[in-house]
C-alpha positions, -999 to 999 in steps of 0.1 A, spaced: -50 828 431 -60 806 462 -48 765 459 -75 743 469 -73 725 500 -55 688 497 -77 659 491 -59 624 501 -75 587 499 -57 556 514 -61 520 503 -42 490 509 -27 467 477 -31 430 482 -5 410 460 -21 377 456 10 357 442 8 327 456 47 331 471 42 367 480 11 370 498 15 407 513 -3 437 517 10 476 509 -6 504 526 -9 531 497 -19 566 506 -25 596 475 -25 630 482 -40 655 456 -38 692 452 -36 721 426 -1 715 417 3 678 417 -8 644 432 17 627 453 18 588 459 31 578 494 39 541 505 45 529 539 77 520 542 91 540 509 102 574 500 127 598 484 161 611 492 142 649 502 113 635 523 112 631 558 104 596 572 81 581 567 67 610 546 87 603 516 70 605 477 85 581 454 60 589 430 45 624 417 24 635 388 23 671 375 9 690 347 40 709 328 34 732 298 1 716 293 11 678 294 11 656 325 43 637 336 48 608 363 81 617 383 96 586 396 122 578 421 138 544 423 166 553 443 158 566 480 194 580 480 194 600 446 175 634 450 170 632 412 139 610 397 152 583 380 122 582 355 102 610 344 77 600 317 57 621 297 18 610 288 14 631 259 12 598 241 -15 584 264 -40 611 255 -76 596 241 -69 617 211 -42 598 201 -59 563 199 -63 548 168 -95 537 153 -104 499 163 
């Protein structure tokens, strides 16, 4: 099985809070195994600066998971969130 080529998108997030007006460069890269979210100035314990990845989306056992590293010095993700409950099929009728 051949894996598709990487696809990437770049954007600048803007914080318009009156006290913290700022911009943050973001790059999202997708491949067959996962989606990687890079943020300029942020990273993870295993990544080479400036290419660390603090957020990853992946599929395991038929479910989507989001992994987050909130501490660059910890090799293990601080949060692993299963998105099973966010499936459209779980929505209650209005």
